[in-house]
C-alpha positions in Angstrom: 0.0 0.0 0.0 2.8 2.4 0.9 4.6 1.7 -2.4 1.3 2.2 -4.3 0.8 5.6 -2.6 4.3 6.7 -3.5 3.9 5.7 -7.1 0.6 7.6 -7.3 2.3 10.7 -5.9 5.1 10.4 -8.4 2.7 9.9 -11.3 0.2 12.7 -10.5 1.8 15.1 -7.9 -0.4 18.0 -8.9 -3.6 16.1 -8.2 -2.4 14.8 -4.9 -1.3 18.3 -3.8 -4.7 19.8 -4.8 -6.4 17.2 -2.6 -4.1 17.9 0.3 -4.7 21.7 0.0 -8.5 21.1 -0.2 -8.4 19.1 3.1 -6.3 21.8 4.8 -8.7 24.6 3.7 -11.7 22.6 5.0 -10.0 22.1 8.3 -9.2 25.8 8.6 -12.8 26.9 7.8 -14.2 24.5 10.4 -11.7 25.8 13.0 -12.6 29.4 12.3 -16.3 28.7 12.5 -15.8 26.9 15.8 -13.7 29.7 17.3 -16.2 32.3 16.2 -19.2 30.6 17.7 -17.7 29.9 21.2 -15.9 33.3 21.6 -19.1 35.1 22.7 -18.3 36.6 26.2 -21.8 37.7 27.3 -25.4 36.9 26.6 -25.9 40.4 25.1 -23.2 39.7 22.5 -24.9 36.5 21.6 -28.3 38.0 21.3 -27.1 40.7 18.9 -25.5 38.0 16.7 -28.1 35.3 16.6 -31.9 34.9 16.6 -32.9 31.8 18.5 -36.2 30.1 18.2 -37.0 27.3 20.6 -39.2 24.6 19.2 -39.8 21.6 21.6 -36.4 22.2 23.1 -34.6 22.6 19.8 -32.6 25.7 18.9 -33.2 26.9 15.3 -31.1 29.5 13.5 -32.1 32.9 12.1 -32.3 31.8 8.5 -34.7 28.9 9.2 -38.4 29.6 8.8 -40.8 28.2 11.4 -42.5 26.0 8.8 -39.2 24.6 7.6 -38.2 24.2 11.2 -41.3 22.1 12.0 -40.7 19.9 9.0 -37.1 19.3 10.0 -38.3 18.7 13.6 -40.5 15.9 12.3 -37.6 14.4 10.5 -35.5 14.8 13.6 -38.0 13.1 15.8 -38.3 10.1 13.4 -34.5 9.4 13.6 -33.7 6.1 15.3 -30.8 7.8 17.1 -32.9 10.8 18.4 -32.9 11.2 22.2 -36.4 12.3 23.2 -35.1 14.0 26.3 -32.4 16.0 24.7 -32.7 19.8 25.2 -30.4 22.8 25.5 -28.7 23.0 28.9 -29.2 26.5 30.4 -29.1 26.2 34.2 -27.5 24.2 36.9 -30.4 21.9 37.4 -30.4 21.0 33.7 -26.6 20.5 33.9 -27.1 18.0 36.8 -29.6 16.0 34.7 -27.4 16.2 31.6 -24.3 14.9 33.6 -26.3 12.0 35.0 -27.5 11.2 31.5 -24.0 11.2 30.0 -22.8 8.9 32.8 -25.6 6.5 32.1 -24.7 6.4 28.4 -21.1 5.7 29.2 -21.9 2.9 31.6 -21.7 -0.8 30.7 -25.5 -1.1 30.7 -26.7 0.2 27.4 -30.2 0.4 28.7 -29.2 2.7 31.6 -31.4 5.8 32.0 -32.0 8.6 34.4 -33.8 7.8 37.7 -37.3 9.1 37.9 -36.5 11.0 41.1 -33.4 13.3 41.1 -31.7 13.5 44.4 -31.4 16.8 46.1 -27.6 16.8 46.0 -27.8 16.3 42.3 -30.0 19.3 41.8 -28.1 21.5 44.3 -24.6 20.2 44.7 -22.2 21.5 47.3 -19.9 24.3 46.3 -17.0 21.9 46.0 -19.0 19.4 43.9 -20.3 22.2 41.7 -16.8 23.5 41.1 -15.6 20.0 40.1 -18.6 19.6 37.8 -18.0 22.9 36.1 -14.4 22.0 35.4 -15.2 18.5 34.3 -18.1 19.3 32.0 -19.2 22.7 30.7 -22.0 22.4 28.1 -21.9 24.7 25.0 -25.1 26.5 26.1 -23.4 27.6 29.3 -20.3 28.7 27.5 -22.5 30.9 25.4 -24.6 32.3 28.3 -21.9 32.4 30.9 -19.0 34.8 31.5 -17.3 33.6 34.7 -14.4 36.1 34.7 -14.6 39.6 36.1 -12.2 42.0 34.3 -13.2 45.3 36.0 -10.5 46.5 38.4 -12.6 49.0 40.3 -15.6 46.8 41.1 -17.5 48.2 44.2 -19.2 44.9 45.1 -22.6 45.7 43.6 -24.3 42.7 42.1 -27.3 42.6 39.8 -30.3 40.5 38.7 -31.7 41.5 35.3 -34.9 40.3 33.8 -33.9 39.8 30.2 -36.0 39.6 27.0 -34.6 40.3 23.6 -36.0 39.6 20.1 -34.1 36.3 19.7 -35.7 34.9 22.9 -39.2 33.5 23.4 -40.4 35.4 26.4 -44.2 34.7 26.3 -47.0 37.3 26.5 -47.3 40.4 28.6 -48.9 38.7 31.6 -46.2 36.0 31.7 -43.5 38.7 31.4 -45.0 40.6 34.3 -44.7 37.5 36.4 -41.1 37.0 35.3 -40.3 40.6 36.3 -41.9 40.0 39.6 -39.8 36.9 40.2 -36.6 38.8 39.3 -37.6 41.6 41.7 -38.2 39.1 44.5 -34.8 37.5 43.9 -33.2 40.9 44.0 -34.8 41.4 47.4 -33.8 38.1 49.0 -30.2 38.2 47.6 -29.7 42.0 48.1 -28.9 42.4 44.4 -29.8 45.5 42.3 -32.9 45.0 40.2 -32.9 45.8 36.5 -35.1 45.1 33.5 -33.8 44.7 30.0 -36.8 44.1 27.8 -36.2 45.1 24.1 -38.9 43.0 22.4 -41.1 43.9 20.6 -40.4 47.4 21.7 -38.0 48.7 24.5 -39.9 48.8 27.8 -38.1 52.0 28.6 -40.2 53.6 25.8 -43.4 52.6 27.6 -42.5 53.0 31.3 -40.3 55.3 33.3 -38.7 54.5 36.7 -40.7 55.7 39.7 -39.4 54.6 43.1 -36.5 52.5 41.7 -34.3 52.9 38.7 -34.8 49.6 37.0 -33.4 50.8 33.6 -30.2 49.2 32.6 -27.0 51.0 31.8 -24.6 48.8 29.9 -21.6 50.7 31.2 -22.3 49.8 34.8 -22.3 46.1 33.8 -19.1 46.1 31.7 -16.3 44.0 33.0 -18.5 42.0 35.4 -18.9 38.3 35.5 -22.4 37.1 34.3 -24.7 34.2 33.6 -28.0 33.9 31.8 -30.7 31.6 33.2 -33.3 30.8 30.6 -36.1 29.3 32.7 -39.3 29.7 30.5 -41.9 27.1 31.5 -39.2 25.5 33.8 -41.2 24.1 36.7 -38.2 22.3 38.1 -36.3 25.5 38.3 -39.2 27.2 40.0 -39.4 24.4 42.6 -35.7 24.8 43.3 -36.5 28.3 44.7 -37.8 26.5 47.8 -34.3 25.4 48.9 -31.7 26.9 46.7 -28.9 29.2 48.0 -29.1 31.4 45.0 -25.7 33.2 45.4 -23.9 30.0 46.0 -25.3 28.4 42.9 -24.9 31.6 40.8 -22.0 33.6 42.3 -21.7 35.8 39.1 -21.9 39.6 39.5 -24.8 39.8 37.0 -27.5 37.2 36.7 -29.7 37.5 33.6 -33.1 35.8 34.1 -35.7 34.9 31.5 -38.8 33.3 33.1 -42.6 33.4 32.9 -43.2 31.9 36.3 -44.0 33.5 39.7 -41.5 32.5 42.4 -43.3 34.2 45.2 -44.5 31.2 47.2 -41.4 29.1 46.6 -39.1 31.9 47.8 -41.4 32.5 50.8 -41.0 28.9 51.7 -37.2 28.9 51.4 -35.7 28.6 55.0 -32.7 30.6 53.9 -34.7 33.6 52.9 -37.5 33.4 55.5 -36.2 36.2 57.7 -35.4 38.7 54.9 -38.6 37.8 53.0 -40.7 38.7 56.1 -38.7 41.8 56.7 -38.8 43.2 53.2 -42.2 41.9 52.0 -43.9 42.9 55.3 -46.7 40.3 55.0 -48.0 41.6 51.7 -49.8 38.8 49.7 -48.7 38.0 46.2 -51.5 40.0 44.5 -50.7 43.2 46.5 -47.0 42.8 45.9 -47.7 42.5 42.2 -49.8 45.6 42.2 -47.3 47.5 44.3 -44.5 46.6 41.8 -46.3 47.7 38.7 -47.9 50.8 40.2 -45.1 52.1 42.4 -41.9 51.2 40.5 -43.1 51.4 36.9 -44.7 54.6 35.6 -46.5 54.6 32.2 -45.3 57.2 29.7 -47.5 59.8 28.1 -48.2 57.8 25.0 -49.6 54.9 27.0 -51.6 57.3 29.1 -53.0 58.8 26.0 -54.1 55.4 24.8 -56.4 54.7 27.7 -57.4 58.2 28.6 -60.2 58.6 26.0 -61.7 55.3 27.1 -61.8 56.2 30.8 -63.0 59.7 30.0 -66.2 58.1 28.5 -66.5 55.4 31.1 -68.5 57.3 33.7 -70.9 59.9 32.1 -72.4 60.3 35.6 -71.4 59.3 39.1 -74.1 56.7 39.1 -72.7 54.9 36.0 -70.6 51.7 36.3 -68.0 50.3 33.9 -68.8 46.7 33.2 -65.9 44.8 31.6 -64.7 41.5 30.2 -61.5 40.0 29.0 -62.0 37.1 26.6 -58.8 35.2 25.7 -59.4 32.9 22.7 -55.8 31.7 22.1 -55.3 30.7 18.5 -57.7 32.7 16.4 -57.7 34.6 13.0 -56.0 37.6 14.5 -53.2 35.5 16.1 -53.2 32.2 14.2 -49.8 31.1 15.6 -50.8 31.2 19.2 -50.0 28.0 21.1 -53.5 26.6 21.7 -57.2 27.3 21.5 -58.5 28.4 24.9 -62.0 29.5 24.0 -64.5 29.5 21.1 -67.8 31.2 20.4 -69.4 28.1 21.9 -67.5 28.1 25.2 -68.3 31.8 25.8 -72.1 31.6 25.5 -72.7 32.9 29.0 -70.9 36.1 28.0 -73.9 37.4 26.0 -76.2 37.2 29.0 -73.6 39.0 31.1 -73.3 41.7 28.5 -77.1 42.1 28.1 -77.4 42.4 31.9 -75.1 45.4 31.8 -76.4 47.0 28.6 -78.7 49.7 30.1 -77.1 53.0 28.9 -78.5 54.9 31.9 -76.5 52.7 34.2 -73.5 51.2 32.4 -70.7 51.7 30.0 -69.0 48.6 28.6 -65.4 47.6 27.8 -64.4 44.3 26.3 -60.8 43.4 25.6 -59.8 40.4 23.6 -57.1 38.8 21.5 -59.5 38.4 18.5 -60.2 41.5 16.4 -63.3 40.0 14.8 -64.9 39.3 18.2 -64.0 42.8 19.4 -65.7 44.3 16.3 -68.8 42.2 16.9 -69.2 43.4 20.5 -68.8 47.0 19.4 -71.5 46.7 16.8 -73.9 45.0 19.1 -73.5 47.5 22.0 -72.6 50.5 19.9 -74.0 53.1 22.2 -72.4 52.1 25.4 -69.0 50.6 24.5 -65.7 52.4 25.3 -62.6 51.3 23.5 -58.8 51.6 23.4 -57.9 52.2 19.8 -55.2 50.2 18.0 -54.2 46.9 16.5 -54.5 43.8 18.7 -51.1 42.1 18.9 -49.5 39.3 20.9 -46.1 40.8 21.9 -44.3 37.5 21.6 -45.7 36.6 18.1 -45.7 40.0 16.4 -43.4 38.8 13.6 -45.8 36.0 12.7 -48.7 38.6 12.7 -46.7 40.9 10.4 -46.0 38.0 8.1 -49.6 37.1 7.9 -50.9 40.7 7.6 -48.5 41.6 4.8 -50.1 38.9 2.7 -53.6 40.3 3.0 -53.0 44.0 3.8 -50.3 46.6 3.2 -50.6 47.7 6.8 -47.6 46.9 8.9 -48.2 46.5 12.6 -46.3 49.0 14.7 -44.5 47.2 17.6 -44.5 50.1 20.1 -48.1 51.2 19.3 -49.3 47.6 19.7 -47.4 47.1 23.0 -48.9 50.4 24.2 -52.4 49.1 23.5 -51.7 45.8 25.4 -50.6 47.8 28.5 -53.6 50.3 28.1 -56.1 47.4 27.8 -54.9 45.9 31.0 -54.9 49.2 32.8 -58.6 49.9 31.8 -59.5 46.4 33.0 -58.0 47.3 36.3 -60.3 50.3 36.7 -63.6 48.4 36.0 -66.4 48.3 38.5 -67.5 44.9 37.3 -64.9 42.5 35.7 -65.4 39.2 34.1 -62.3 37.1 33.1 -61.5 34.0 31.2 -58.4 32.1 32.2 -55.3 34.3 31.4 -52.3 35.6 33.3 -52.9 38.9 31.5 -56.4 39.1 32.9 -55.3 37.9 36.3 -52.7 40.7 36.3 -55.5 43.2 35.7 -57.4 41.8 38.6 -54.3 42.1 40.8 -54.0 45.8 39.8 -57.6 46.3 40.6 -56.9 45.2 44.2 -60.4 44.0 45.0 -62.7 40.9 44.9 -65.8 43.0 44.5 -67.8 42.1 41.4 -64.9 40.0 40.1 -66.0 36.9 38.1 -64.4 34.0 36.1 -66.1 32.3 33.2 -65.0 28.7 32.6 -66.7 25.4 31.7 -69.8 27.2 30.5 -70.5 29.0 33.8 -69.8 32.3 35.4 -68.8 32.3 39.1 -67.3 34.7 41.6 -63.5 34.8 41.6 -61.6 35.3 44.9 -58.0 36.5 44.5 -57.5 38.5 47.7 -57.6 37.5 51.3 -59.5 40.5 52.7 -57.9 39.9 56.1 -54.6 41.1 54.7 -56.0 44.5 53.6 
């Protein structure tokens, strides 16, 4: 074989050299691509460079359309070698599970699998074990979202927790984001970190709100040179449960912790023995609904454009002091206005009790009516049926996490392009008007629940589900 190779080289040296140069170029390109993709130092650098779409735990690149992504996902799921439990590793709990899984695969038993119950020490390892694990195995996702080294020389010891939402992240709707901001705020309280919000999608939150009692706006210069990590915990129930026992600063010692979540950690942090004393001292016995209302009414101040959105509606809501504003928030989920929503929550059949409710409050001498919804056609129908008594917040209905899908659809049927900031303003204004209603009927939605929290009262508060309307109790009146 060696003699044959030498003879080939002597016979055709140009061809062999070309093949060798081609292999070298391929190796160089692969190396450059690898170095470029792991060199990101902070989550913000990554977010500016890539758009990430999460589909069933898979990360899909910017140039891949959702339809193509779904088709490729089906092909991916049909592969014999596909691991149904594989998913991006973005926090320490996922790392623990991932490590156990890799150990099982490397074991002698080919059928080895993760135990159904994960031990506490696997989920919250000791500091020494955590350091060994970080050195032994650092997943790519944590390399991208983690910057463990502080380079600033004049650091004053201030640490931060930042609620993070950029256009390349799935952050869920407005109600979910409000819960995520609340959780970041609670973590800032129990860990004595500075609370910040960096929400840029679909419109910078700083264009819609101003700081009131606390400067939550982020200034990139104050974070430069600090160590950081990004915890992406959307729909992560296991991470939420970890708040019951976790020592947050031990698990995440970085100067800046970026958090993306849609879950409320109130009860879990309250139950954590480590934070029991400071929680009691700082929260002062306020129940979750009141703390939510205090956060959004005391720390966030709506700007003039949002105020202008709801002012005309509230101006016409009470023609006399005897009038009452009767309201409803009807969340349909997937519908003609937002066809890419995750699921169908209601239909015209399931909301039949609504019409009796609206008729009951249709006397123009006693009531004005406001109905918010995620379906434009339904909103138009209500306005036409109760033309003389409805008040309205003008503007396009949007889902702030699915605006690009709406734009894509609307551009096919209409030349009108939805304005991100104007649509976001309407979302906030709708919730604010709902919070001012004398009578409020909700369907299940964290957005509607947020409006009820801001309303601060159980009086004339109702929930429609399973074809019935019943009183809804969110507040323990003894705590007022």
